[in-house]
C-alpha positions as semicolon CSV with decimal commas, in nm:
position;residue;x (nm);y (nm);z (nm)
1;M;5,220;4,789;-3,210
2;G;5,232;4,498;-3,164
3;T;4,924;4,409;-3,024
4;E;4,734;4,548;-3,366
5;T;5,003;4,327;-3,543
6;V;4,858;3,996;-3,363
7;R;4,524;4,100;-3,391
8;T;4,569;4,185;-3,820
9;G;4,723;3,843;-3,896
10;I;4,463;3,633;-3,656
11;F;4,207;3,820;-3,812
12;D;4,409;3,773;-4,172
13;E;4,426;3,403;-4,132
14;V;4,047;3,321;-3,911
15;T;3,996;3,525;-4,335
16;E;4,155;3,259;-4,479
17;L;4,034;2,964;-4,348
18;R;3,662;3,112;-4,438
19;R;3,831;3,080;-4,811
20;E;3,934;2,771;-4,763
21;Q;3,617;2,650;-4,588
22;R;3,404;2,804;-4,878
23;G;3,625;2,616;-5,177
24;W;3,593;2,223;-4,930
25;Y;3,343;2,275;-4,966
26;F;3,329;2,244;-5,372
27;Y;3,518;1,959;-5,388
28;D;3,168;1,782;-5,281
29;W;2,988;1,950;-5,479
30;A;3,168;1,830;-5,760
31;C;3,204;1,502;-5,719
32;S;2,839;1,413;-5,573
33;V;2,735;1,431;-5,977
34;Y;2,975;1,081;-6,021
35;S;2,828;0,892;-5,718
36;T;2,447;1,022;-5,806
37;S;2,387;0,993;-6,159
38;V;2,678;0,699;-6,258
39;L;2,703;0,504;-6,008
40;T;2,298;0,486;-5,831
41;V;2,117;0,552;-6,140
42;F;2,251;0,529;-6,493
43;L;2,603;0,363;-6,545
44;G;2,492;0,054;-6,413
45;P;2,158;-0,051;-6,610
46;Y;2,357;0,095;-6,955
47;L;2,706;-0,079;-6,871
48;T;2,538;-0,419;-6,832
49;S;2,324;-0,360;-7,149
50;V;2,711;-0,303;-7,312
51;A;2,766;-0,617;-7,166
52;G;2,474;-0,790;-7,326
53;H;2,579;-0,665;-7,710
54;A;2,831;-0,830;-7,671
55;A;2,753;-1,146;-7,506
56;D;2,772;-1,467;-7,628
57;A;2,493;-1,706;-7,709
58;D;2,497;-1,738;-7,360
59;G;2,520;-1,460;-7,200
60;Y;2,891;-1,441;-7,130
61;V;3,154;-1,187;-7,195
62;H;3,514;-1,267;-7,157
63;P;3,793;-1,025;-7,071
64;L;4,083;-1,180;-7,079
65;G;3,925;-1,516;-7,118
66;V;3,752;-1,532;-6,850
67;P;3,303;-1,639;-6,855
68;V;3,152;-1,369;-6,698
69;R;2,763;-1,305;-6,705
70;A;2,679;-1,011;-6,890
71;G;2,406;-0,923;-6,608
72;S;2,751;-0,947;-6,318
73;F;3,016;-0,751;-6,555
74;F;2,936;-0,376;-6,354
75;A;2,939;-0,603;-6,033
76;Y;3,244;-0,725;-6,046
77;S;3,403;-0,370;-6,235
78;V;3,323;-0,217;-5,904
79;S;3,438;-0,508;-5,693
80;L;3,768;-0,461;-5,864
81;S;3,777;-0,043;-5,820
82;V;3,757;-0,110;-5,449
83;I;4,041;-0,313;-5,453
84;L;4,249;-0,065;-5,598
85;A;4,144;0,166;-5,431
86;V;4,214;-0,016;-5,104
87;V;4,540;-0,054;-5,253
88;L;4,577;0,283;-5,309
89;M;4,458;0,485;-5,024
90;P;4,748;0,438;-4,758
91;L;4,986;0,429;-5,034
92;V;4,896;0,784;-5,125
93;G;4,792;0,916;-4,785
94;S;5,074;0,849;-4,666
95;A;5,245;1,036;-4,970
96;A;5,070;1,301;-4,874
97;D;5,129;1,342;-4,553
98;R;5,511;1,316;-4,583
99;T;5,550;1,537;-4,924
100;G;5,321;1,804;-4,800
101;R;5,179;1,833;-5,146
102;K;4,801;1,696;-5,030
103;K;4,667;1,992;-5,294
104;Q;4,850;1,854;-5,581
105;L;4,772;1,483;-5,522
106;L;4,331;1,504;-5,502
107;G;4,420;1,762;-5,830
108;A;4,558;1,414;-6,022
109;A;4,262;1,237;-5,816
110;A;4,020;1,479;-5,915
111;Y;4,137;1,494;-6,322
112;T;4,208;1,126;-6,371
113;G;3,866;1,077;-6,212
114;A;3,708;1,312;-6,469
115;A;3,860;1,199;-6,749
116;A;3,714;0,887;-6,688
117;T;3,391;0,989;-6,634
118;T;3,380;1,184;-6,950
119;G;3,502;0,919;-7,144
120;M;3,190;0,707;-7,139
121;F;3,086;0,965;-7,313
122;F;3,251;0,740;-7,641
123;L;3,127;0,373;-7,392
124;D;2,859;0,283;-7,692
125;G;2,797;-0,049;-7,890
126;D;2,943;-0,394;-7,753
127;R;3,257;-0,174;-7,582
128;Y;3,177;-0,308;-7,235
129;L;3,557;-0,405;-7,150
130;L;3,607;0,006;-7,247
131;G;3,302;0,098;-6,984
132;G;3,477;-0,175;-6,737
133;L;3,796;0,044;-6,746
134;L;3,657;0,353;-6,780
135;L;3,431;0,255;-6,407
136;I;3,743;0,099;-6,230
137;V;3,943;0,396;-6,277
138;A;3,707;0,689;-6,198
139;N;3,578;0,487;-5,899
140;A;3,940;0,411;-5,717
141;A;3,987;0,819;-5,876
142;Q;3,716;0,974;-5,675
143;S;3,824;0,743;-5,329
144;V;4,152;0,811;-5,335
145;G;4,035;1,234;-5,358
146;L;3,765;1,221;-5,107
147;M;3,995;1,068;-4,897
148;L;4,243;1,317;-4,991
149;Y;3,945;1,561;-4,983
150;N;3,838;1,420;-4,612
151;S;4,222;1,467;-4,440
152;Y;4,194;1,848;-4,503
153;L;3,869;1,881;-4,226
154;P;4,090;1,899;-3,927
155;Q;4,295;2,165;-4,091
156;I;4,076;2,410;-4,188
157;S;3,844;2,410;-3,936
158;P;3,845;2,484;-3,559
159;P;3,800;2,160;-3,276
160;E;3,404;2,418;-3,237
161;E;3,356;2,447;-3,615
162;R;3,429;2,081;-3,766
163;D;3,086;1,951;-3,705
164;T;2,909;2,215;-3,869
165;V;3,126;2,240;-4,194
166;S;3,152;1,872;-4,212
167;A;2,770;1,923;-4,291
168;R;2,811;2,180;-4,469
169;G;3,001;1,960;-4,717
170;W;2,820;1,708;-4,734
171;A;2,464;1,925;-4,827
172;F;2,664;2,086;-5,122
173;G;2,731;1,759;-5,182
174;Y;2,374;1,637;-5,169
175;V;2,310;2,000;-5,336
176;A;2,492;1,944;-5,647
177;G;2,369;1,546;-5,678
178;S;2,005;1,669;-5,691
179;L;2,047;1,962;-5,930
180;V;2,250;1,737;-6,185
181;L;1,998;1,393;-6,164
182;I;1,692;1,667;-6,215
183;V;1,809;1,788;-6,568
184;N;1,965;1,468;-6,629
185;L;1,634;1,252;-6,546
186;V;1,489;1,564;-6,804
187;L;1,672;1,465;-7,079
188;Y;1,677;1,168;-7,046
189;S;1,321;1,144;-7,036
190;A;1,219;1,388;-7,335
191;H;1,524;1,221;-7,524
192;D;1,352;1,241;-7,837
193;S;1,225;1,624;-7,812
194;F;1,632;1,670;-7,835
195;G;1,624;1,482;-8,134
196;L;1,841;1,235;-7,918
197;S;1,813;0,819;-7,912
198;E;1,772;0,724;-7,594
199;T;2,148;0,595;-7,563
200;E;2,258;0,867;-7,644
201;A;2,146;1,022;-7,374
202;V;2,252;0,844;-7,121
203;R;2,585;0,910;-7,301
204;I;2,588;1,266;-7,251
205;C;2,438;1,217;-6,903
206;L;2,717;1,022;-6,766
207;A;2,986;1,281;-6,956
208;A;2,849;1,573;-6,776
209;A;2,901;1,410;-6,472
210;G;3,237;1,391;-6,548
211;L;3,274;1,753;-6,702
212;W;3,103;1,911;-6,378
213;W;3,357;1,683;-6,169
214;G;3,622;1,890;-6,389
215;A;3,500;2,193;-6,408
216;F;3,422;2,321;-6,029
217;A;3,726;2,058;-5,905
218;L;3,940;2,398;-5,960
219;I;3,758;2,639;-5,669
220;P;3,911;2,342;-5,392
221;L;4,213;2,340;-5,550
222;R;4,276;2,683;-5,602
223;R;4,175;2,780;-5,236
224;L;4,318;2,457;-5,042
225;R;4,644;2,524;-4,884
226;D;4,947;2,273;-4,884
227;R;5,040;2,218;-4,499
228;G;5,382;2,142;-4,376
229;R;5,486;1,779;-4,462
230;R;5,571;1,516;-4,203
231;A;5,878;1,473;-4,083
232;A;6,144;1,262;-4,280
233;E;6,091;0,901;-4,353
234;A;6,112;0,567;-4,490
235;T;5,961;0,478;-4,727
236;A;5,733;0,140;-4,743
237;P;5,646;0,069;-5,109
238;G;5,320;-0,181;-5,180
239;L;5,199;-0,342;-4,884
240;R;5,451;-0,287;-4,645
241;Q;5,292;0,089;-4,635
242;L;4,948;-0,080;-4,514
243;V;5,089;-0,269;-4,308
244;A;5,292;0,005;-4,181
245;T;4,929;0,260;-4,129
246;A;4,808;-0,064;-3,939
247;R;5,032;-0,073;-3,711
248;D;5,071;0,317;-3,667
249;I;4,657;0,298;-3,607
250;R;4,695;0,036;-3,320
251;R;4,897;0,249;-3,172
252;H;4,614;0,466;-3,101
253;P;4,339;0,154;-2,982
254;L;4,039;0,393;-2,858
255;T;4,131;0,555;-3,249
256;L;4,051;0,205;-3,396
257;S;3,787;0,135;-3,205
258;F;3,564;0,413;-3,367
259;L;3,687;0,284;-3,678
260;L;3,567;-0,056;-3,558
261;A;3,215;0,081;-3,486
262;Y;3,236;0,301;-3,810
263;L;3,257;0,004;-4,023
264;V;2,955;-0,129;-3,856
265;Y;2,707;0,107;-3,889
266;N;2,814;0,264;-4,207
267;D;2,814;-0,063;-4,344
268;G;2,438;-0,135;-4,314
269;V;2,392;0,232;-4,445
270;Q;2,605;0,140;-4,804
271;T;2,391;-0,231;-4,789
272;V;2,013;0,027;-4,697
273;I;2,149;0,282;-5,005
274;S;2,240;-0,021;-5,229
275;Q;1,953;-0,255;-5,143
276;A;1,649;-0,043;-5,096
277;S;1,569;-0,022;-5,508
278;V;1,609;-0,423;-5,551
279;Y;1,310;-0,360;-5,174
280;G;1,124;-0,136;-5,337
281;S;1,101;-0,284;-5,755
282;E;1,095;-0,692;-5,639
283;E;0,908;-0,733;-5,227
284;L;0,688;-0,384;-5,313
285;G;0,615;-0,396;-5,653
286;L;0,725;-0,017;-5,739
287;G;0,817;0,099;-6,116
288;Q;1,130;0,255;-6,183
289;S;0,956;0,585;-6,196
290;T;0,840;0,577;-5,815
291;L;1,230;0,428;-5,786
292;I;1,374;0,731;-5,930
293;G;1,220;0,971;-5,753
294;A;1,270;0,811;-5,444
295;V;1,656;0,888;-5,432
296;L;1,541;1,243;-5,564
297;L;1,357;1,295;-5,221
298;V;1,657;1,128;-5,022
299;Q;1,916;1,324;-5,253
300;V;1,698;1,632;-5,093
301;L;1,618;1,573;-4,750
302;A;1,998;1,453;-4,710
303;V;2,072;1,854;-4,708
304;A;1,830;1,946;-4,494
305;G;1,958;1,625;-4,237
306;A;2,246;1,742;-4,285
307;L;2,230;2,033;-4,184
308;T;1,982;1,997;-3,858
309;M;2,197;1,741;-3,677
310;G;2,506;1,930;-3,734
311;R;2,293;2,186;-3,544
312;L;2,198;1,966;-3,339
313;A;2,577;1,847;-3,225
314;R;2,608;2,166;-3,106
315;T;2,402;2,162;-2,838
316;Y;2,438;1,746;-2,794
317;G;2,770;1,677;-2,882
318;A;2,866;1,473;-3,247
319;K;2,869;1,165;-3,093
320;R;2,554;1,170;-2,909
321;T;2,373;1,261;-3,216
322;I;2,546;0,988;-3,375
323;L;2,449;0,726;-3,187
324;G;2,035;0,912;-3,191
325;S;2,066;0,872;-3,555
326;L;2,174;0,512;-3,566
327;V;1,845;0,482;-3,367
328;A;1,670;0,653;-3,581
329;W;1,782;0,446;-3,847
330;T;1,675;0,129;-3,635
331;V;1,300;0,287;-3,618
332;T;1,324;0,335;-4,016
333;L;1,453;-0,043;-4,119
334;T;1,151;-0,139;-3,845
335;A;0,869;0,085;-4,076
336;G;1,006;-0,102;-4,384
337;Y;0,956;-0,408;-4,277
338;F;0,607;-0,336;-4,225
339;L;0,537;-0,085;-4,535
340;P;0,277;-0,308;-4,810
341;A;0,336;-0,404;-5,121
342;G;0,176;-0,140;-5,414
343;A;0,174;0,160;-5,171
344;P;0,403;0,438;-5,443
345;G;0,312;0,696;-5,051
346;W;0,443;0,496;-4,793
347;F;0,746;0,384;-4,997
348;F;0,843;0,779;-5,019
349;V;0,819;0,812;-4,654
350;L;1,038;0,558;-4,604
351;A;1,271;0,749;-4,838
352;A;1,208;1,043;-4,606
353;G;1,318;0,912;-4,285
354;I;1,631;0,742;-4,481
355;G;1,732;1,138;-4,598
356;L;1,673;1,307;-4,317
357;V;1,914;1,027;-4,124
358;L;2,129;0,978;-4,398
359;G;2,387;1,268;-4,482
360;G;2,403;1,381;-4,078
361;S;2,545;1,038;-3,978
362;Q;2,805;1,008;-4,226
363;A;2,913;1,442;-4,225
364;L;2,924;1,361;-3,820
365;S;3,096;1,083;-3,838
366;R;3,292;1,174;-4,047
367;S;3,382;1,547;-3,833
368;L;3,412;1,326;-3,484
369;F;3,660;1,085;-3,644
370;S;3,853;1,383;-3,754
371;H;3,944;1,445;-3,445
372;L;4,114;1,133;-3,388
373;V;4,461;1,175;-3,585
374;P;4,712;1,191;-3,450
375;P;4,849;1,561;-3,618
376;G;5,020;1,536;-3,963
377;K;4,925;1,224;-4,004
378;E;4,531;1,401;-4,144
379;A;4,580;1,168;-4,533
380;E;4,721;0,843;-4,357
381;Y;4,488;0,795;-4,108
382;F;4,140;0,925;-4,339
383;A;4,250;0,691;-4,576
384;A;4,201;0,352;-4,290
385;Y;3,850;0,536;-4,213
386;E;3,798;0,576;-4,609
387;M;3,892;0,213;-4,642
388;S;3,691;0,160;-4,382
389;D;3,372;0,281;-4,592
390;R;3,508;0,165;-4,908
391;G;3,643;-0,164;-4,854
392;M;3,449;-0,367;-4,594
393;S;3,079;-0,251;-4,750
394;W;3,021;-0,664;-4,884
395;L;2,947;-0,776;-4,569
396;G;2,605;-0,617;-4,530
397;P;2,520;-0,738;-4,831
398;L;2,604;-1,053;-4,794
399;L;2,433;-1,105;-4,481
400;F;2,121;-0,999;-4,692
401;G;2,157;-1,254;-4,969
402;I;2,262;-1,460;-4,710
403;T;1,893;-1,396;-4,486
404;Y;1,656;-1,385;-4,868
405;Q;1,865;-1,745;-4,967
406;L;1,768;-1,885;-4,652
407;T;1,396;-1,733;-4,643
408;G;1,301;-1,615;-4,993
409;S;1,134;-1,279;-4,792
410;Y;1,320;-0,939;-4,920
411;R;1,151;-0,802;-4,597
412;S;1,339;-1,056;-4,394
413;A;1,591;-0,962;-4,569
414;I;1,559;-0,558;-4,501
415;I;1,530;-0,622;-4,118
416;S;1,811;-0,801;-4,036
417;L;2,037;-0,455;-4,141
418;V;1,913;-0,400;-3,826
419;A;2,163;-0,599;-3,661
420;F;2,471;-0,393;-3,790
421;F;2,278;-0,030;-3,617
422;V;2,222;-0,214;-3,275
423;I;2,530;-0,334;-3,296
424;G;2,728;-0,036;-3,396
425;F;2,543;0,176;-3,157
426;A;2,698;-0,092;-2,886
427;L;2,986;-0,051;-2,954
428;L;3,054;0,332;-3,097
429;A;2,824;0,386;-2,709
430;R;3,170;0,197;-2,552
431;V;3,430;0,478;-2,696
432;P;3,533;0,712;-2,466
433;V;3,593;0,996;-2,746
434;R;3,664;1,272;-2,488
435;R;3,996;1,078;-2,408
436;A;4,084;0,912;-2,782
437;I;4,076;1,271;-2,925
438;D;4,308;1,393;-2,587
439;E;4,517;1,077;-2,632
440;A;4,588;1,161;-2,975
441;G;4,730;1,449;-2,907
442;N;4,411;1,704;-2,965
443;P;4,247;1,942;-2,848
444;V;3,928;1,855;-2,658
445;P;3,638;2,092;-2,799
446;Q;3,357;2,209;-2,522
447;K;3,050;1,923;-2,701
448;I;3,154;1,612;-2,812
């Protein structure tokens, strides 16, 4: 009877973990639509046009009395959202670990972001300040929500399954982003057929992303479980919590070494994503329809790439697979340097290369880091991980901009980004991940 009871208990626990994993995938499904349709495609040009309507004769708007070029308002709003997220993430992460109420905090972040995105339906005329405020709130909420979502990974999957679970989460997000973007592009392209103006179509696309986010966030919030709280400790307010988190990570130098490598090569990844359309339009002379088609291709192939690299990690280990992806990034950028102008077919080949390595390199980086987090500090450490992702993503664009300014060539600017993948490869190759996992107090998987 005792043995049977143990077996039943183990079976029930495995069943519950599978249920949590399926629910966890759906948070990526819910919020990735914001990244794809809102942040990448529609909001930037639309908010810039709204700011333009409110601009004075010299092309400036004046938020809080500060003169800002209408064309820069979107970029400044994104920057402010990153600053807000960098301040909030370690505070919320520490609170989640300390109180054990991670699911409630995830729900608060999800519905704050979803509400702000849905509110973008009312962004018309010259309401640029409303648009900037909603963007700052939604973007910061997404960063905080993703930090909490990522911190569930080591709790809902055993070490040997973590690469696969992480890859499936990324795949769910890319599938959702692709599906909704296709629907939105049909609505936007054929807005006259639906009796809508172009402005109304964009506002519906923006609001639909918020409704999608809020609706599908219900699934993970119903299925994920809160774990026990960390041992009680003094709460450090404000910036002191940032310092406290940094000091704790310094006690795990190998974890910090991985974060440094990730910061470098992920900055290269994010810069390629953000600047590829500029390269395509300005250097290669490609039209908007080609660029949007390339975005869709990246989304679709990123699903296959994430799942394929997840399988490769089971055979070769996450570290080797990530290193291989960095080599692939380098080859892809080098090929991009030689692309002929006015040849959309070759640009789609470049987009295909980006898509195949994009999802996998991100998914496996997340799962590898989850092994390096001390038990009980998942949310706090994933706050540092997200800060590496969001808070330091200015280095690549800065190098891209400086290279273009000095050379006048976008080809030189795009090839300069190879440095991030070469340096990131060298830094990651030096991290002894097995020893890092052991020193963090976690079991070492057979393949890592």
